[in-house]
C-alpha positions in Angstrom: 19.8 -2.1 70.9 20.7 -4.2 67.9 18.8 -3.5 64.7 18.7 -6.1 62.0 18.4 -4.7 58.5 16.3 -7.0 56.4 15.6 -6.7 52.7 14.0 -3.6 51.3 10.4 -3.8 50.4 10.0 -7.0 48.4 9.3 -6.5 45.6 10.2 -2.9 45.0 8.0 -1.7 42.1 8.4 1.5 40.2 6.7 3.0 37.1 7.4 6.1 35.1 5.3 7.6 32.3 7.4 7.9 29.2 4.8 8.9 26.7 1.1 9.0 26.1 -0.3 5.9 27.7 3.2 4.4 27.8 5.1 3.4 30.9 8.6 2.1 31.9 8.2 -0.4 34.7 10.8 -1.8 37.1 10.7 -4.6 39.6 13.4 -5.5 42.1 13.1 -8.6 44.3 15.2 -9.8 47.2 14.0 -13.4 46.9 13.7 -14.5 43.3 12.5 -17.9 42.3 13.0 -17.4 38.5 12.6 -14.8 35.7 8.9 -15.7 35.3 8.3 -14.4 38.8 9.8 -11.0 37.9 7.8 -10.9 34.6 4.6 -11.6 36.6 5.4 -8.7 38.9 5.9 -6.5 35.8 2.5 -7.6 34.4 0.8 -6.9 37.7 2.3 -3.4 37.8 1.2 -2.8 34.2 -2.3 -3.8 35.1 -2.3 -1.2 37.9 -1.1 1.6 35.6 -3.4 0.7 32.7 -7.1 0.5 33.9 -8.4 -0.4 30.5 -5.8 -3.1 30.0 -2.1 -3.3 29.2 -0.4 -4.5 26.0 2.4 -6.9 25.9 5.6 -6.2 27.9 8.2 -4.8 25.5 12.0 -4.2 25.7 12.4 -6.5 28.8 15.9 -6.0 30.2 17.7 -7.2 33.3 18.9 -4.6 35.7 21.4 -4.7 38.6 19.4 -5.4 41.8 19.5 -2.8 44.5 18.1 -5.2 47.1 20.5 -6.0 49.9 21.0 -6.2 53.5 23.8 -6.1 56.1 23.7 -9.8 56.7 23.3 -11.1 53.1 19.8 -12.4 53.3 19.2 -11.6 49.6 20.9 -14.6 48.0 18.8 -14.7 44.9 18.0 -11.2 44.1 17.0 -9.9 40.7 15.6 -6.9 38.8 13.9 -6.4 35.4 12.8 -3.4 33.4 10.1 -3.3 30.7 7.9 -0.9 28.7 4.2 -1.2 28.2 1.5 0.6 26.3 -1.9 0.9 27.8 -5.0 -0.1 25.8 -7.3 2.8 24.8 
């Protein structure tokens, strides 16, 4: 049986609480159109973490992407990290 390994979940989203109502967010995509797409993913993740609303994304930094596959399907992969404070 031949198993084809595709990209990991796309996008891979992670958040970690780093302070009171403050989160570090990460997004990692296998198929990236542009940086704006990654920033939109971060804003969507921030909205999920902050029910009362999220502030502006801060300290946005590129990260090495962990997306990959055995057959190289991830030709335009990318990852970003940012911090956000939730509105009270």
